[in-house]
Steps between C-alpha positions, in 0.01 A plus 500: 500500500442751778577459868292560810648560845228418751552664838442304818347570744203659329123502541296425809647583838379332819269790588328501161464122497342519847261780397379324184455172689306689766237612251482154339460325838243757615290430190519126572418546868232770499364471146434768239530791523803600700579870486855631471589856595730639227692268268621207709837543324593739222457273200218521247511129409475389864204732561313374190567137597362550850201694368417201280497283815255730677707770671357851486755781518398830657684820576364571847350307790163677475444326164490162676148386602428492872615171655691377193855362482780735398869436444748783551773513236867411540591871512350553846236735638474773760335423837202713393419242231470227764272732698279562195477124440396438861226763471360311200528162680727367226690176528855624434800304380822699506734393219753775575851376418684424826788720381259794470361414844859533628515856365166577665638379834811713459284806423294451816815444709672815377177694557475372857857615555399845371708502182411679180493225236621565146333242274688453174249402235268605220200721573170320458641147494276273707785380718600860580139588584474200735830572672422871540174400668692329781619837633352779285609780734864393494566382144634726223524363145836537324463415130864488396818691595368828358234501774758483778569875500139592574434267793399675821523322836444600862839388631787419259649267764187281507454401139466149353446368151305209356444403138247348266602135455498497118746781424837483330764425762751738338258791464377457856853522638558821301192645672618376841838668450330826401291482817801413713680812379215705643441283805827344624313326784265325254389158626406211273324166534702210650497333158437644155133550418560416133342161439744209457327410172527855367872498579555155350322584175698821467828315556400237242417757234828684565688175434363468148469869408840541332478167316181570305377737231150530645324414825131417521345530847164330538279698737211745522562876486353553848748250648768708670756221518451415130546863395815513714641195317491693171680794663759274664565321171564827317717636782703177496585537132222333301472679163119478515238373744122485480216410735229277351191347660530199269649387170225674303642836608845434355569709189676272252704798378679503837677182383655664191875438521465329838704183550449449874182572697486513878173394665380545855174569682377698797414349837125495427523319164393136453755283321254410225537851356878453476448158339275659237760769431773238462283314247438826313874565484571142391262542207720791390825303521604561858539135592836494681390551861730532801366554851726725707453436872623761747348342812245240608183590685333264745291731720134410555240689703211333679148598397327768714412362846126576468486295179698211650264499801192469279667235282571289809140544619371383160728196515367412847141529374576265213670252732204508739240478226 
């Protein structure tokens, strides 16, 4: 009989839960279709599920019909995207995670104070694009410690750093230290930009890494925090770790000689996908399950204010009618 160590916390964070609920409530409130700019969260299953309910995913705002409803994804957008939406008379609902909004505010503050801003993150990631758009003339992307040597700033005494929220905590600090060697006066945000959920899931996977023969991380390949979980697991001593969208992607040969499997999931992954993986493992003899809890999460985010306003208006109409 094989064992499974199930990491907790795992799966949906408060920002993802809020974003998915935002699309679902918008469909209920405004009817089909509701357009969503980019993937609402980086998970293929979530996107397919919402598409089946009537959401239409587009890459850019100009693909949304004039006057339609559009939801901006949890990863955040640049101010220019809001401007484009206004030009097309779109009803906009901003599902940007509040923790990403915090980074946007920090970027604008540092820009107002005339700092050069070093944004630690991955080129092309939607969150990085949205944050860069807050102060495009001041932000320089630093994609890992190897980029630190090539950064050019106007005044080395007025330099600040911010980071993508879904990075590895350990790797980000290595980059920060490399930057600090070049810029001793480097300023940082008042609190870490790394999302609480990203940190918690990384801590949880570290706790089980040395006690298992294999770790399976449920998540989509375009999910930064899910990809980081695989890296963190390997760095923490797991002999093997793989990212899978669902149980169908697990190669049964990975289980050869494996007595204990570790299971976790990225912050944009619904629990049903983990449940299906656990059933798949149980069918192959991994029936001794122990949940390893590193911390409890209780954070909830309110739905976007524009959506709550329209929901209250609908309730008043029903009460009056």
